C-alpha positions as CSV (number, residue, x, y, z in Angstrom):
1,M,-21.4,0.5,-1.2
2,T,-22.8,0.0,-4.7
3,F,-22.6,-3.2,-6.6
4,R,-20.1,-1.7,-9.0
5,R,-17.7,-0.6,-6.2
6,V,-17.9,-4.0,-4.6
7,A,-17.2,-5.7,-7.9
8,L,-14.2,-3.5,-8.5
9,L,-12.9,-4.2,-5.0
10,V,-13.3,-8.0,-5.6
11,A,-11.6,-7.8,-9.0
12,V,-8.6,-5.9,-7.5
13,L,-8.2,-8.3,-4.6
14,A,-8.6,-11.3,-6.8
15,S,-5.8,-10.2,-9.1
16,A,-3.2,-10.3,-6.3
17,T,-1.0,-13.3,-5.6
18,P,-0.8,-14.6,-2.0
19,A,2.6,-13.9,-0.7
20,S,5.0,-11.2,-2.0
21,A,4.2,-7.9,-3.6
22,H,7.7,-7.7,-4.9
23,V,7.9,-10.2,-7.8
24,L,10.8,-9.3,-10.0
25,P,9.8,-7.7,-13.2
26,E,11.3,-8.9,-16.5
27,P,14.5,-7.2,-17.7
28,G,13.5,-4.2,-19.8
29,A,10.5,-3.5,-17.7
30,G,9.0,-0.1,-18.1
31,F,5.9,1.9,-17.3
32,A,3.4,-0.9,-18.0
33,E,5.2,-3.4,-15.8
34,G,5.5,-0.7,-13.0
35,L,1.8,0.0,-13.3
36,A,1.0,-3.7,-12.9
37,H,3.6,-4.3,-10.1
38,P,1.6,-3.1,-7.0
39,F,-1.2,-5.5,-8.0
40,S,1.1,-8.5,-8.1
41,G,1.2,-9.2,-4.4
42,L,-1.2,-9.2,-1.5
43,D,1.0,-7.3,1.0
44,H,1.5,-4.2,-1.1
45,L,-2.1,-4.2,-2.4
46,L,-3.5,-4.4,1.1
47,A,-1.2,-1.7,2.5
48,M,-2.2,0.7,-0.3
49,L,-5.9,0.1,0.2
50,I,-5.6,0.5,3.9
51,V,-3.7,3.8,3.6
52,G,-6.7,5.2,1.7
53,A,-9.2,3.7,4.1
54,W,-7.3,5.1,7.1
55,A,-7.2,8.5,5.5
56,A,-10.9,8.4,4.9
57,Q,-11.5,7.3,8.5
58,L,-9.4,10.3,9.7
59,G,-11.3,12.6,7.3
60,G,-10.7,16.2,6.4
61,R,-7.1,17.2,5.4
62,A,-5.9,13.6,6.2
63,M,-7.6,12.4,3.0
64,L,-5.0,14.4,1.0
65,W,-2.0,14.5,3.2
66,V,-1.8,10.8,4.4
67,P,-1.7,9.3,0.8
68,A,0.5,12.2,-0.3
69,A,3.0,11.5,2.5
70,F,3.0,7.8,1.6
71,L,3.7,8.5,-2.1
72,G,6.4,11.0,-1.4
73,S,8.2,8.8,1.2
74,M,7.9,5.8,-1.1
75,C,9.6,7.7,-3.8
76,L,12.4,8.8,-1.4
77,G,12.8,5.1,-0.3
78,G,13.0,4.2,-3.9
79,L,15.8,6.7,-4.6
80,V,17.7,5.4,-1.6
81,G,17.2,1.8,-2.7
82,Y,18.3,2.6,-6.2
83,A,21.4,4.6,-5.1
84,W,22.4,2.2,-2.3
85,P,20.9,-1.2,-2.8
86,G,20.8,-3.5,0.1
87,P,18.5,-6.3,1.1
88,A,14.9,-5.7,0.3
89,H,12.9,-5.0,3.4
90,E,10.2,-7.5,2.9
91,I,9.7,-8.0,6.7
92,A,9.1,-4.2,7.0
93,V,6.6,-4.3,4.1
94,A,4.6,-7.1,5.8
95,A,4.8,-5.3,9.1
96,S,3.4,-2.2,7.5
97,V,0.3,-4.2,6.6
98,A,0.0,-5.2,10.2
99,L,0.4,-1.7,11.5
100,L,-1.9,0.0,9.0
101,G,-4.6,-2.6,9.4
102,A,-4.4,-2.1,13.2
103,F,-4.7,1.7,12.8
104,V,-8.1,1.2,11.0
105,A,-9.3,-1.7,13.1
106,F,-8.7,0.2,16.4
107,A,-9.8,3.5,14.9
108,F,-6.5,5.1,15.8
109,R,-6.9,8.9,15.3
110,P,-3.7,10.8,15.6
111,G,-3.5,14.3,14.2
112,V,-2.9,14.7,10.4
113,A,0.8,15.5,10.8
114,L,1.5,12.4,13.0
115,A,-0.6,10.2,10.6
116,A,1.4,11.5,7.7
117,V,4.7,10.9,9.5
118,L,3.7,7.3,10.4
119,V,2.6,6.3,6.9
120,G,5.7,8.1,5.5
121,L,8.0,5.9,7.7
122,L,6.2,2.8,6.5
123,A,6.4,3.9,2.9
124,V,10.2,4.1,2.8
125,A,10.3,0.3,3.1
126,H,7.9,-0.1,0.2
127,G,9.9,2.3,-2.0
128,H,13.2,0.7,-1.1
129,A,11.9,-2.8,-1.9
130,H,10.7,-1.6,-5.3
131,A,14.0,-0.1,-6.2
132,V,16.2,-2.9,-4.9
133,E,14.3,-5.4,-7.0
134,L,14.3,-3.3,-10.2
135,P,16.1,-5.1,-12.9
136,A,19.3,-3.4,-14.3
137,A,17.9,-3.4,-17.8
138,A,14.6,-1.7,-16.8
139,S,13.7,1.9,-17.3
140,P,13.9,3.2,-13.7
141,L,11.9,6.3,-14.5
142,G,9.1,4.5,-16.5
143,F,8.8,1.6,-14.0
144,S,8.8,4.1,-11.1
145,A,6.1,6.3,-12.8
146,G,4.0,3.2,-13.3
147,F,4.1,1.9,-9.7
148,V,3.6,5.4,-8.3
149,L,0.5,5.9,-10.4
150,A,-0.8,2.4,-9.5
151,T,-0.1,3.1,-5.8
152,A,-2.0,6.4,-6.0
153,T,-4.9,4.6,-7.7
154,L,-5.0,2.0,-4.9
155,H,-5.0,4.8,-2.3
156,G,-8.0,6.3,-4.2
157,V,-9.8,3.0,-4.1
158,G,-9.2,2.7,-0.3
159,L,-10.4,6.3,0.1
160,E,-13.6,5.5,-1.7
161,M,-14.1,2.4,0.4
162,G,-13.8,4.5,3.5
163,R,-15.9,7.4,2.2
164,F,-18.8,5.1,1.2
165,A,-18.7,3.1,4.4
166,R,-21.0,5.6,6.0
167,S,-23.2,3.3,8.0
168,R,-22.1,1.8,11.3
169,A,-22.4,-1.7,9.9
170,A,-20.2,-0.8,6.9
171,W,-17.5,0.7,9.1
172,L,-17.5,-2.3,11.3
173,W,-17.1,-4.5,8.3
174,L,-14.2,-2.4,7.0
175,R,-12.6,-2.3,10.5
176,G,-13.0,-6.1,10.7
177,A,-11.4,-6.6,7.2
178,C,-8.5,-4.4,8.3
179,A,-8.1,-6.4,11.5
180,G,-7.8,-9.5,9.3
181,A,-5.3,-7.8,7.1
182,S,-3.3,-6.8,10.2
183,L,-3.2,-10.5,11.3
184,L,-2.1,-11.5,7.8
185,G,0.7,-8.9,7.9
186,V,1.9,-10.3,11.2
187,A,1.9,-13.8,9.7
188,L,3.8,-12.7,6.6
189,A,6.4,-10.8,8.7
190,V,6.9,-13.9,10.9
191,A,7.2,-16.1,7.8
192,R,9.8,-13.8,6.3
193,W,11.8,-13.6,9.5
């Protein structure tokens, strides 16, 4: 990994706050607030990076279909949450970090279709949480477009982390980092219980 990529990764991780990815945006929030939203909490940030890293670890068609399945299912979860608000699924969001981190840490290699279904199921909770916490005065379309673009960008950063971790030592480092993220996800889920 080049110095620039490591610096970008450190900057992205340093911009996150430690507990919840779903800090309520200000009333009137739009595209810019939606774009910033996925960077506002460690759980969402880690989940998005790990989706990209897992897709890179799986390789081939998974590098397109796994992130695409996440984005599509997140949008579906957002529509459901916007139409039928209920409690935000913060425990499920934290649990997604635990599961995704474990997938990379243990080099879980299902077929592309199963990997897409798994991330899709996890993505519904992320989308629902975003929609439930969207303020009434916000522009739902602008805010949603912003957080979808930011999520896709984080998937891309995760993909690049995985693609450039070509050596055995780099993959071991990435798998270890994902194992740590998995443990953090478990701790967050237990704390939110």
